[in-house]
Each structure stands twice: as structure tokens, then as C-alpha cells.
C-alpha positions in Angstrom: -5.2 -88.3 -84.0 -8.4 -90.1 -85.1 -9.9 -87.1 -86.8 -7.7 -85.5 -89.6 -7.5 -81.9 -90.6 -10.5 -80.4 -92.4 -11.1 -77.6 -94.9 -14.3 -76.6 -93.1 -15.7 -77.5 -89.6 -19.3 -76.5 -88.8 -20.2 -76.3 -85.2 -23.9 -77.0 -84.6 -26.4 -79.0 -86.7 -29.5 -76.8 -86.7 -30.9 -75.2 -89.9 -27.8 -73.0 -90.3 -25.3 -75.7 -89.6 -27.0 -78.3 -91.8 -27.1 -76.0 -94.8 -23.5 -74.8 -94.2 -22.2 -78.3 -94.0 -24.0 -79.4 -97.1 -22.9 -76.5 -99.2 -19.2 -76.7 -98.2 -19.2 -80.5 -98.8 -21.1 -80.3 -102.1 -18.6 -77.7 -103.3 -15.7 -80.2 -102.6 -14.4 -79.1 -99.3 -13.5 -81.8 -96.7 -16.1 -80.9 -94.1 -16.9 -82.0 -90.5 -20.3 -81.3 -88.9 -19.9 -81.3 -85.0 -23.1 -81.4 -82.9 -24.0 -82.3 -79.3 -26.8 -84.7 -80.6 -26.8 -86.5 -83.9 -30.5 -87.4 -83.1 -31.5 -83.8 -83.3 -30.0 -82.7 -86.6 -32.1 -79.8 -88.2 -34.5 -80.0 -85.2 -37.5 -77.8 -85.5 -37.2 -76.2 -82.0 -40.2 -74.0 -82.3 -43.1 -74.2 -84.8 -43.4 -77.2 -87.2 -43.5 -75.1 -90.3 -41.3 -73.6 -93.1 -41.8 -70.4 -95.1 -44.4 -67.7 -94.6 -44.3 -63.9 -95.4 -40.8 -63.2 -96.8 -39.5 -66.4 -95.3 -41.0 -68.4 -98.0 -39.1 -66.3 -100.5 -35.9 -67.1 -98.6 -36.6 -71.0 -98.7 -37.1 -70.6 -102.5 -33.8 -68.7 -102.8 -32.0 -71.4 -100.8 -33.4 -74.0 -103.2 -32.4 -72.0 -106.2 -28.8 -71.8 -104.9 -28.6 -75.6 -104.4 -29.4 -75.8 -100.7 -31.5 -78.6 -99.1 -34.2 -76.7 -97.2 -36.8 -76.6 -100.0 -36.4 -80.3 -100.9 -36.7 -81.4 -97.2 -39.7 -79.1 -96.7 -41.5 -80.6 -99.7 -40.7 -84.2 -98.8 -42.0 -83.8 -95.2 -44.9 -81.3 -95.7 -48.4 -82.1 -94.4 -50.0 -78.9 -95.6 -49.1 -76.2 -98.2 -50.5 -72.6 -98.4 -49.5 -69.8 -100.7 -50.1 -66.8 -98.4 -51.1 -63.3 -99.6 -52.7 -64.6 -102.9 -55.1 -61.6 -102.7 -52.2 -59.2 -103.2 -49.7 -58.8 -106.0 -47.2 -61.6 -106.7 -44.3 -59.7 -104.9 -46.2 -60.5 -101.8 -47.0 -64.2 -102.5 -45.3 -66.3 -99.9 -45.2 -70.2 -99.8 -45.6 -71.9 -96.4 -45.8 -75.5 -95.4 -46.7 -77.3 -92.2 -44.1 -80.0 -91.6 -43.9 -83.4 -90.0 -41.4 -82.5 -87.3 -39.9 -85.9 -86.8 -39.8 -86.7 -90.6 -38.1 -83.2 -91.2 -35.2 -84.0 -89.0 -34.9 -87.5 -90.3 -34.9 -86.4 -93.9 -32.3 -83.8 -93.2 -30.1 -86.4 -91.6 -30.5 -88.9 -94.5 -29.6 -86.2 -97.0 -26.5 -85.1 -95.1 -25.4 -88.7 -94.7 -25.8 -89.1 -98.4 -23.6 -86.0 -99.0 -20.0 -86.8 -100.1 -17.0 -85.1 -98.3 -19.1 -84.8 -95.1 -18.1 -86.4 -91.7 -20.0 -86.2 -88.5 -18.9 -86.0 -84.9 -21.0 -85.9 -81.7 -19.6 -83.9 -78.8 -19.8 -80.4 -77.3 -17.4 -78.0 -78.7 -15.9 -76.1 -75.6 -13.2 -74.0 -77.2 -11.6 -72.6 -80.4 -8.0 -72.7 -81.5 -6.5 -69.3 -82.7 -3.1 -68.7 -84.1 -1.8 -65.4 -85.4 -5.3 -63.8 -85.8 -6.7 -66.8 -87.7 -8.9 -69.8 -86.7 -7.2 -73.1 -86.7 -9.6 -75.5 -85.2 -11.8 -76.5 -82.3 -11.5 -78.1 -78.9 -14.2 -80.5 -77.5 -15.3 -81.1 -73.9 -13.3 -84.4 -74.0 -10.1 -82.5 -74.8 -10.0 -83.5 -78.4 -8.5 -80.9 -80.8 -9.5 -81.0 -84.4 -7.6 -78.7 -86.9 -9.3 -76.9 -89.7 -8.7 -74.2 -92.3 -12.0 -72.5 -91.5 -14.8 -72.9 -88.9 -18.4 -71.9 -89.2 -20.2 -71.3 -85.8 -23.9 -72.0 -85.9 -24.7 -72.4 -82.2 -28.4 -71.4 -82.1 -29.6 -70.8 -78.6 -27.0 -73.0 -77.0 -24.3 -70.6 -76.0 -24.7 -70.2 -72.2 -28.4 -70.9 -72.8 -30.7 -70.3 -69.8 -34.3 -71.7 -69.8 -37.1 -69.9 -67.8 -40.4 -71.3 -66.7 -42.0 -69.0 -64.2 -39.7 -68.7 -61.1 -37.7 -71.7 -62.3 -34.5 -71.4 -64.4 -32.0 -73.9 -65.5 -29.2 -74.2 -68.1 -30.2 -75.5 -71.5 -29.9 -74.9 -75.2 -33.4 -76.4 -75.9 -35.9 -78.4 -73.8 -34.2 -81.6 -72.7 -30.7 -80.6 -74.0 -27.8 -79.0 -72.2 -26.3 -75.5 -73.0 -22.9 -75.1 -74.6 -20.1 -73.4 -72.6 -16.7 -72.1 -73.5 -17.1 -70.7 -77.0 -18.4 -67.2 -75.8 -15.5 -66.9 -73.4 -12.9 -67.8 -76.0 -14.4 -65.3 -78.5 -14.6 -62.5 -75.9 -11.0 -63.1 -74.9 -9.8 -62.4 -78.4 -11.8 -59.1 -78.6 -15.4 -60.0 -79.8 -18.3 -58.0 -78.4 -21.2 -60.3 -77.2 -24.8 -59.7 -76.0 -27.8 -61.5 -74.7 -31.1 -62.3 -76.5 -34.2 -64.3 -75.7 -36.8 -66.2 -77.5 -39.7 -68.3 -76.4 -41.9 -71.3 -77.4 -45.5 -72.3 -76.6 -46.8 -75.4 -74.9 -47.1 -78.6 -76.8 -50.5 -80.3 -76.1 -52.2 -83.7 -76.7 -54.6 -83.3 -79.7 -56.8 -86.2 -78.3 -57.8 -83.8 -75.5 -59.0 -81.0 -77.8 -62.4 -80.5 -79.2 -61.8 -79.4 -82.8 -65.5 -79.1 -83.5 -65.5 -75.8 -81.6 -62.6 -74.4 -83.7 -62.3 -73.0 -87.2 -60.8 -75.5 -89.6 -57.9 -74.1 -91.7 -57.2 -76.2 -94.8 -54.4 -76.2 -97.2 -54.6 -75.0 -100.8 -56.8 -76.9 -103.2 -54.0 -76.9 -105.7 -50.8 -77.0 -103.7 -47.5 -75.8 -105.1 -44.1 -76.9 -103.7 -40.9 -75.1 -102.6 -38.2 -76.8 -104.7 -37.7 -75.8 -108.3 -36.1 -79.3 -108.9 -37.9 -82.4 -110.0 -36.9 -84.2 -106.8 -40.2 -83.4 -105.1 -43.9 -83.3 -106.0 -46.8 -81.3 -104.7 -48.9 -82.8 -101.9 -51.7 -85.2 -102.8 -53.3 -85.1 -99.3 -53.0 -82.6 -96.5 -53.8 -82.3 -92.8 -55.8 -79.3 -91.5 -54.8 -76.8 -88.9 -57.4 -75.2 -86.5 -58.0 -71.7 -85.2 -59.5 -70.5 -81.9 -59.2 -67.4 -79.7 -58.2 -66.3 -76.3 -60.7 -64.3 -74.3 -60.9 -61.7 -71.4 -61.2 -64.7 -69.0 -58.0 -66.2 -70.4 -56.2 -62.8 -70.1 -57.3 -62.4 -66.5 -55.9 -65.8 -65.6 -52.6 -64.9 -67.3 -52.3 -61.7 -65.5 -52.5 -63.6 -62.2 -49.0 -64.9 -63.0 -47.3 -61.7 -64.1 -45.6 -61.2 -60.7 -44.0 -64.7 -61.2 -43.1 -64.1 -64.8 -39.4 -63.7 -65.5 -40.3 -61.1 -68.2 -42.0 -58.8 -65.7 -40.1 -59.4 -62.6 -36.8 -58.4 -64.1 -35.1 -61.9 -64.3 -35.0 -61.7 -68.1 -33.3 -58.4 -69.2 -32.6 -59.3 -72.8 -34.8 -58.5 -75.7 -37.1 -60.9 -77.5 -38.5 -60.9 -81.0 -40.9 -57.9 -81.3 -42.9 -59.5 -84.1 -43.4 -62.8 -82.4 -44.3 -61.7 -78.8 -45.2 -63.9 -75.9 -48.8 -64.2 -74.9 -48.1 -62.2 -71.7 -46.4 -59.5 -73.8 -49.4 -59.4 -76.1 -52.0 -58.9 -73.4 -49.8 -56.3 -71.7 -49.0 -54.3 -74.8 -52.4 -54.6 -76.4 -54.6 -54.3 -73.3 -57.5 -53.0 -75.4 -57.8 -56.3 -77.4 -60.4 -58.6 -76.1 -59.0 -61.7 -77.9 -56.0 -63.0 -79.8 -55.8 -65.7 -82.5 -54.4 -69.1 -81.6 -53.4 -71.6 -84.4 -53.4 -75.3 -83.4 -50.9 -76.9 -85.7 -50.3 -80.7 -86.0 -46.7 -81.7 -85.5 -46.9 -84.5 -88.1 -49.0 -87.0 -90.1 -49.4 -89.6 -87.3 -48.7 -87.9 -84.0 -51.3 -86.4 -81.7 -48.9 -83.7 -80.6 -50.1 -80.2 -81.3 -48.3 -76.9 -81.4 -50.3 -73.9 -80.0 -49.1 -71.0 -82.3 -49.7 -67.7 -80.7 -49.3 -68.8 -77.1 -45.5 -68.4 -76.6 -44.9 -68.0 -72.9 -42.5 -68.3 -69.9 -45.3 -68.0 -67.3 -45.4 -70.7 -64.5 -46.7 -74.0 -65.8 -49.8 -73.9 -63.5 -50.9 -70.6 -65.0 -50.2 -71.8 -68.6 -52.4 -74.8 -67.9 -55.2 -72.9 -66.2 -55.4 -70.2 -68.9 -55.4 -72.7 -71.8 -58.2 -74.7 -70.2 -60.4 -71.5 -70.5 -59.7 -71.3 -74.4 -62.7 -72.6 -76.5 -61.9 -76.2 -77.5 -59.1 -76.6 -74.8 -61.4 -77.2 -71.9 -59.9 -80.7 -71.3 -56.4 -80.0 -72.5 -53.5 -82.2 -71.5 -50.0 -80.9 -71.8 -47.1 -82.7 -73.4 -44.7 -79.9 -72.1 -45.2 -76.3 -71.0 -43.8 -73.3 -72.9 -40.7 -71.6 -71.9 -38.3 -68.7 -72.7 -34.6 -69.1 -73.3 -31.8 -66.5 -73.0 -28.6 -67.0 -75.0 -25.4 -65.4 -76.1 -25.2 -63.7 -79.6 -22.5 -61.6 -81.3 -23.6 -58.2 -82.8 -23.3 -58.9 -86.6 -21.6 -55.6 -87.3 -18.4 -57.7 -86.5 -18.8 -59.6 -89.8 -18.0 -59.0 -93.5 -20.6 -59.6 -96.3 -19.3 -63.1 -96.6 -20.2 -63.7 -92.9 -16.5 -64.1 -92.1 -15.6 -62.3 -88.9 -13.5 -59.1 -89.3 -11.4 -59.9 -86.3 -10.4 -63.6 -87.0 -9.6 -64.9 -90.4 -11.4 -68.0 -91.5 -14.0 -67.8 -88.7 -17.7 -67.5 -89.9 -20.9 -67.0 -87.9 -24.4 -68.0 -89.1 -27.8 -68.1 -87.6 -29.0 -67.0 -84.2 -25.4 -66.2 -83.1 -25.8 -63.2 -85.4 -29.0 -62.1 -83.6 -31.6 -63.5 -86.1 -34.7 -65.5 -85.4 -36.3 -68.1 -87.6 -35.3 -71.3 -89.3 -35.3 -69.7 -92.8 -33.1 -66.8 -91.9 -30.7 -69.2 -90.2 -30.6 -71.6 -93.1 -29.9 -68.8 -95.5 -26.9 -67.6 -93.5 -25.7 -71.1 -93.1 -25.8 -71.7 -96.8 -23.9 -68.5 -97.5 -21.3 -69.1 -94.8 -20.7 -72.6 -96.0 -20.3 -71.4 -99.5 -17.9 -68.6 -98.6 -15.8 -70.8 -96.2 -15.2 -73.2 -99.1 -14.4 -70.3 -101.5 -12.0 -68.8 -98.9 -10.1 -72.0 -98.3 -9.7 -72.6 -102.0 -8.6 -69.0 -102.7 -11.7 -68.3 -104.8 -13.7 -65.0 -105.1 -16.5 -64.8 -102.5 -20.2 -65.1 -103.3 -22.0 -61.9 -102.1 -25.6 -61.3 -103.0 -26.8 -57.8 -103.4 -30.0 -56.2 -102.2 -31.6 -56.3 -105.6 -30.6 -60.0 -106.2 -32.1 -61.7 -103.1 -33.8 -61.5 -99.8 -30.7 -63.3 -98.5 -28.7 -60.3 -99.8 -31.0 -57.9 -97.9 -30.8 -60.0 -94.7 -27.0 -60.2 -94.6 -26.5 -56.5 -95.6 -29.0 -55.4 -92.9 -27.2 -57.4 -90.2 -23.7 -56.3 -91.0 -24.5 -52.7 -91.8 -27.1 -51.8 -89.3 -26.6 -54.6 -86.7 -29.5 -55.6 -84.5 -30.5 -55.2 -80.8 -33.4 -57.5 -80.9 -33.9 -60.8 -82.8 -34.0 -59.9 -86.5 -36.8 -61.3 -88.6 -37.2 -60.9 -92.4 -40.2 -59.0 -93.8 -41.1 -58.0 -97.3 -41.0 -54.4 -96.2 -37.2 -54.7 -95.5 -36.5 -55.2 -99.3 -36.5 -52.1 -101.4 -37.0 -54.2 -104.6 -39.5 -56.8 -103.6 -41.2 -56.7 -107.1 -37.9 -58.1 -108.4 -37.4 -60.5 -105.5 -40.5 -62.7 -105.9 -40.8 -66.3 -104.8 -41.6 -67.4 -108.4 -38.3 -66.1 -110.0 -35.7 -67.1 -107.4 -34.3 -69.6 -109.8 -33.9 -67.1 -112.6 -32.1 -64.7 -110.1 -29.7 -67.2 -108.4 -29.3 -70.6 -110.1 -26.8 -69.1 -112.7 -24.7 -67.7 -109.9 -24.8 -71.0 -108.0 -23.9 -73.0 -111.1 -21.0 -70.7 -111.8 -19.4 -71.6 -108.3 -20.2 -75.2 -108.8 -23.1 -75.8 -106.3 -26.2 -75.9 -108.5 -26.1 -78.8 -110.9 -26.2 -78.5 -114.6 -29.6 -80.2 -114.7 -30.8 -77.5 -112.3 -29.5 -74.8 -114.7 -31.0 -76.4 -117.8 -34.4 -76.8 -116.0 -34.3 -73.1 -115.1 -33.3 -72.0 -118.7 -36.2 -74.1 -120.1 -38.7 -72.5 -117.8 -37.3 -69.0 -118.6 -37.3 -69.6 -122.3 -40.9 -71.1 -122.3 -42.3 -68.2 -120.3 -40.6 -65.6 -122.4 -41.9 -67.3 -125.6 -45.4 -67.3 -124.1 -45.2 -63.6 -123.4 -44.1 -63.0 -126.9 -47.1 -65.1 -128.1 -49.4 -62.7 -126.2 -47.8 -59.7 -127.7 -48.0 -61.0 -131.2 -51.5 -62.6 -131.2 -54.6 -60.6 -132.1 -58.0 -61.2 -130.6 -61.3 -60.2 -132.2 -64.2 -58.2 -130.8 -66.5 -61.3 -130.9 -64.3 -63.6 -128.8 -63.1 -61.0 -126.4 -66.1 -58.9 -125.3 -68.1 -61.7 -123.7 -65.1 -62.3 -121.4 -64.8 -58.6 -120.7 -68.5 -58.2 -120.0 -68.5 -61.0 -117.6 -65.7 -59.2 -115.6 -67.7 -55.9 -115.8 -64.8 -54.1 -117.6 -65.0 -51.9 -120.7 -65.5 -53.5 -124.0 -63.2 -53.2 -127.0 -64.5 -51.7 -130.2 -61.9 -53.3 -132.6 -59.5 -56.2 -132.5 -56.5 -55.8 -130.2 -53.4 -57.7 -129.0 -54.0 -60.3 -126.4 -51.2 -58.7 -124.2 -53.1 -55.5 -123.8 -56.3 -57.4 -122.9 -54.4 -59.5 -120.4 -52.8 -56.5 -118.9 -56.1 -55.3 -117.5 -56.3 -55.7 -113.7 -59.8 -57.3 -113.9 -58.6 -60.1 -116.3 -56.7 -63.1 -114.9 -55.2 -66.2 -116.3 -58.5 -68.2 -116.1 -60.1 -65.6 -118.4 -57.3 -65.7 -120.9 -57.5 -69.5 -121.0 -61.0 -69.2 -122.5 -59.4 -68.1 -125.8 -59.1 -71.1 -128.1 -55.7 -69.8 -129.4 -54.3 -69.9 -125.9 -55.6 -73.5 -125.2 -54.0 -74.6 -128.5 -50.7 -72.9 -127.7 -50.5 -74.5 -124.3 -51.4 -78.0 -125.5 -49.0 -77.7 -128.5 -46.1 -76.7 -126.3 -47.0 -79.0 -123.3 -46.8 -76.1 -120.8 -47.3 -76.6 -117.0 -48.8 -74.3 -114.4 -45.3 -72.9 -113.4 -44.8 -71.5 -116.9 -48.3 -70.1 -117.1 -48.0 -68.4 -113.7 -44.6 -66.9 -114.7 -46.0 -65.6 -118.0 -49.0 -64.0 -116.3 -46.7 -62.2 -113.8 -44.5 -60.9 -116.6 -47.5 -59.6 -118.6 -49.5 -58.0 -115.7 -46.5 -56.5 -113.8 -44.1 -55.6 -116.6 -44.3 -51.9 -115.9 -43.6 -52.3 -112.2 -40.8 -54.7 -112.8 -39.1 -52.4 -115.3 -39.4 -49.4 -113.1 -37.9 -51.2 -110.1 -35.1 -52.6 -112.2 -34.2 -49.1 -113.3 -34.2 -47.9 -109.7 -31.9 -50.9 -108.7 -29.5 -50.1 -111.6 -29.1 -46.6 -110.2 -28.2 -48.0 -106.8 -25.7 -50.3 -108.4 -23.6 -47.3 -109.5 -23.0 -46.5 -105.8 -22.3 -50.2 -105.1 -19.5 -49.9 -107.6 -17.8 -47.0 -105.7 -15.4 -48.9 -103.4 -14.1 -47.4 -100.2 -10.4 -48.1 -99.5 -10.0 -50.8 -96.9 -8.0 -48.7 -94.4 -9.6 -45.4 -95.0 -9.1 -43.0 -92.1 -12.5 -41.5 -91.2 -11.1 -39.5 -88.4 -9.5 -37.0 -90.8 -12.9 -35.9 -92.2 -13.7 -33.0 -89.7 -16.6 -31.8 -91.8 -18.5 -35.0 -91.1 -20.5 -35.6 -87.9 -18.8 -37.4 -85.1 -21.5 -40.0 -85.0 -21.1 -40.7 -88.7 -17.2 -41.0 -88.2 -17.6 -43.4 -85.4 -20.3 -45.5 -87.1 -18.2 -45.7 -90.3 -15.0 -46.6 -88.4 -16.9 -49.4 -86.6 -18.8 -50.9 -89.6 -15.9 -50.3 -92.2 -18.4 -50.3 -95.2 -17.0 -51.8 -98.4 -18.9 -49.4 -100.7 -20.5 -45.9 -100.8 -23.9 -47.7 -101.1 -23.4 -49.6 -97.9 -22.2 -46.5 -96.1 -25.4 -44.7 -97.0 -27.4 -47.5 -95.3 -25.7 -47.1 -91.9 -27.8 -45.8 -89.2 -26.5 -42.3 -88.2 -24.8 -41.6 -91.6 -26.7 -38.8 -93.3 -26.9 -38.0 -97.1 -24.7 -35.0 -96.4 -22.1 -37.3 -94.7 -22.1 -39.5 -97.8 -21.5 -36.4 -100.0 -18.6 -35.4 -97.8 -17.1 -38.9 -98.1 -17.5 -38.8 -101.8 -15.6 -35.5 -102.0 -12.8 -36.9 -99.8 -12.5 -39.9 -102.1 -12.1 -37.5 -105.1 -15.5 -38.3 -106.5 
């Protein structure tokens, strides 16, 4: 056999598969990445962007753990924006527009430069099971490759079906065939499967658009970057995006095609992402709205291809074209390709453990859209954790499980396996109870030590994080210890229309005022001298500012999280018999038996399990 046995085989090379393969290989596992097309590794199937609300925090967490997404995003970015800067730092979310072609190329180059990682191009058509464990894969050519663990990251390819108006055809992505055989093998051994859908907008020729009629959307004047490492630098130049709007005329044209839409004529029965609806869904659900925003996003530095964000659709191509020509700036639009919807198989994630290993088959892990999620960032995070835990499993080491107060990734995985999902799951800041703790600026403090401990984050990463933490803490101490006079402080306070001080005070107290920001504090000569003497960069200053201005909120949330941790430490026996608890509701017993929660805290988050059910459970456990 020309392919030897592996520690970890990763099936699929999208965002989840690429992170999974990199993590397992970097940890030392002999890893194989199998994909139907080596030309499309980490392809951006939908919008050419990474990050955004809550998603930017996830990319930062991936980077802090030693994943590649942040580095690739920085190296191939064409625009950077920190979203939600008008709100508190818990809501700040980094986002980049990416060069789609360079993004995939950079991912491939990084993977090819990763030791312990092999590649193989072919469709995986089956799985090898023995005695309740995964033992390898089968390909469409009949090749069998053995492995101690397998990570499935199949995206939208499992029995994928593409819809454009009345037309439908098999495919996992535009121009690529669907994957067949894996779903059937999984169902045959007892897995429950379902169908979901997602969609994508038309791609258009930027040379045919009139940008002078649209609103220009520039990047940040002082762009940040995703990666905490020194492997990347902030952008020096950026490309603009543009914004325009639909209209009542556009909506009327779109409605002409509703009877030919697979969404409305019943051909698509599966659920799509509620928070990223198609344009036909928007004008149907929000009939009172006279217009909807459309963002015109460049696909790269040098290409004229444009992505029409906000116009996801599966309407017939003639309707798509006619409607877009009625949008301001699109009067002479030329299509590169129409939008389409795609239906695909997924497996309800309540069938997984917190490690993303399946409960039913030992050594088999699921990550990405196969678990019912949507979004590159959610997929990449799952891939990273599945790759880490597949390696740890194979080498008989303790798993890495992130808690809800440690990472958005912890919230994501816990939500999936505890609550499941019947529609494509997307991360939001509101899903996290402790978002003041889970900020984009401190992901390295939270996660790099954990990653270093298992051997993924390098020592240089850890030392860089420790230096940043040490310097920011010293600066906060400087603010607490340094006094300021009435003469130097009051002019600054007066300029901000906030009450003056009548006697000298500590700088920390002045800085804590909501009206006072970092630029105000930088007017004090003592602060300027301290920064110059210690050669502090913007990252340290921003971190110190957050620690000063939000110290009360952070401390309160940390206390709340610590209370929850006590319930996390109350473990439920693995084979606990819920059927014997007659004083618990039938629904709670059924849900608990299906999910098999590991802790009391997890049990309390299951839909259908009430606080009184949890109390009864504690009593039965002798607590």
C-alpha cells in the first residue's frame, strides 16, 4: 500500500480541515489531509472576509491557541476594520476583507511547510469501522487508508444539491462535485442526520459598476491586525468597499420570480441561516422595509470580481440579473456567476462530546458545517479543537476542553453539543454570558498558556504574551501610584465638559471617568515620559486603558464565572440512569439521557431541563 497508516486523517480541506490538519501535525501526529481538490484548500466559498461581530474574537482565539487563520488573514488582507468601536471593548470585533485567491494560496503554502503533514487528492466515499471505533477511510478509487483517528470536515459537500431557480444539480460548491457515501456509512452505524441549506450572492464585474453613485466604505485609519505574533504587520494600504441599496422597484422585480424560487415553491425544505437571510427572504419577512443595504466587496487587490454582500439568492438567474440592474450603481452590471442556494447533510451535534469526538464511534471527530454551523470562523475553531483532541486522544493524553468563561470557542462547542441546532448556528456576542472576559484584546492572555502546555503554541509566543501582560499590568500600577495636580488636570477635564477636581488625585481615578480616554491621558507629561522610557506600543496602551476603565465590570463578571465553575466541578457519573428519577419531568429525563451531560452545569443549560430538575438531580447524586 502506497499510503501508510496515520495517527490522524482529516477529510476535507476547508477552514475546519485546514486548521485540524495543521494542529494535529504541529503537535507531532502523523497526519493526512484528504481533499477532492488541492487547488481549493481553504477556499472562501462565500464572502471574501474574516472576522466580524463575535467572529473576530474567534479568529483571535484561534491565533492565541497557535492556529493559522489569523496569520493567513493578516498576510492576505486588503482592508481592516475594528467594528463596534463606539461601544465598550467587550463588543470590539476585528474584521478584514481578504484577497480570496491569495488567502487560499497562503493557506496551502503554510500547510505544505508544516512537518508531519501529507496530502492526498481524491473523494472519500466511505469509512472503515471495527468494534465501535474508526479505523480509516475508503476513497472512490477503492483505496483504503488506515488511521487511529479521523476528523470529518465535509462542509457543504455531503450529498450537496445546488439550486438556481427551477434548476438543481449535485455539487458541493459552484463548479465542484458533491461527496457521496459518507452519510450513508454514518447512518448505517446509528448516526442521526439532517439537511440544512445556505446560499451565496452573485459575483459581478467591478468594471461594469458605477462606484461614484455608491457610498465609499474605507478601512481604519490606523489598522490593527489579527495575529498576536510578530509574523505579520498591519496594512500599509487598503482597498475600499462600497455601499448601495435595494429599492421598491428592485423588490417588485424579485417578487416576480417567487413562484420559480425553490425556497417558496417547496423544493427546498431545509432551514437556512436566520441571521444571514437571502434577499427574497428579507423582502418577504420585512415587507415594510423600502430598501436593504448592499455592500460591494472587492475579491482581491488586482481582480475586478466583486461580491454583492446582502444579495444572497437562489432565484432564477434572469430575475437576479434584472433586479440587480435596478440597483443604483448597477445599471450596466455584468455577471461573473449568479447566486445559488445549496442543501447538504449535517449531523446534529448533540451526538458529540466536548472534544468533538462522536459518542457513538471512538476516534471519529466532526468539525465545521457537518455539525450544523455556518461561517469560516466557527468552522476553523472547531477544526482546530478537533485536530488538537484527535492528537491528544491518539497519544493517550488528557483532552483540551475550553469552558464558557475561557473562550467564545468554548461557548460555541458547548452550545452545539448541549443544545444542538436545527438551523445553521452562527456565533454572536450575546451567546456568551461572560463577554467582558472574552474580549478580542485578551485572547492571548486567556489561551496561549493552555496551548503552550499541550505543545502547540511556541515558547516565543508564550514569552511575547507574558511581556505584554507584564507591561500592561505595570502601566496600570503606574496609573494607580501616580498623582496628578489640579493645574495639569483641570484643563483636560474642562475640555471634556466633566467636573473639575479641587485637589490632587491619583491618575487611575481620573482615567476611570467615562468622558476621559487614552488621548486625554497622553497629554500628561508623566505619561509621555513613562511610555518613551519603557518603549510601549499601542497594544500595551490599549490593554492598560481597558484594565483601568472596565476593572469593576471585569471583576464582577469574574466572580460570576467563578460561581458557575463550582457547578462545572460537580461531575455526573458516565452511566447515570436518569429513568429512575420519577420526580423529574419526562422531557428532562429524555433530554438528559440523549445529551448525557458531563457536569451539573452542562445539564442546567439543556433546553427542557428546569432549575427544579437540576435540584432533583443534585439530590439523587447525594449533593
